[in-house]
Every structure is written in structure tokens, then in C-alpha cells.
C-alpha positions in Angstrom: 2.4 -28.5 -1.8 5.2 -26.1 -2.3 3.5 -24.5 -5.2 0.3 -23.9 -3.1 2.3 -22.4 -0.5 4.1 -20.0 -3.0 0.7 -19.2 -4.5 -0.7 -18.1 -1.1 2.4 -16.0 -0.5 2.1 -14.2 -3.7 -1.5 -13.5 -3.0 -0.7 -12.0 0.3 2.1 -9.9 -1.2 -0.4 -8.6 -3.9 -2.9 -7.7 -1.2 -0.3 -5.7 0.8 0.7 -3.8 -2.3 -2.9 -2.9 -3.2 -3.3 -1.7 0.4 -0.2 0.4 0.2 -1.2 1.8 -3.2 -4.6 2.8 -1.6 -2.9 4.3 1.4 -0.5 6.4 -0.8 -3.4 7.5 -3.0 -5.4 8.7 0.1 -2.5 10.6 1.7 -1.8 12.2 -1.7 -5.1 13.9 -1.5 -4.2 15.9 1.7 -2.3 19.1 0.9 0.9 19.6 2.8 1.4 22.3 5.2 3.7 25.2 4.1 6.4 26.4 6.6 4.2 29.4 7.4 1.1 27.3 8.1 3.2 25.1 10.6 
């Protein structure tokens, strides 16, 4: 029972990490504004 719960928790953590990686990759494609452009 506890092992099943742990497995579910690890899978959820892994999914969050994947989502975070995807998010960071996407925002990394957008060039940042220079102070002059702001």
C-alpha cells in the first residue's frame, strides 16, 4: 500500500518536472528586451 502511494507521488513529481522543463524551454526562446527597448 505505501509503495503504491510512493510510486504515485514520484510519478506526479516527474510530470511536474517535465512541465517545468517544457515551460523553461519555451520562455528561453523569447528574446529579452534591452533597457532601450523597455
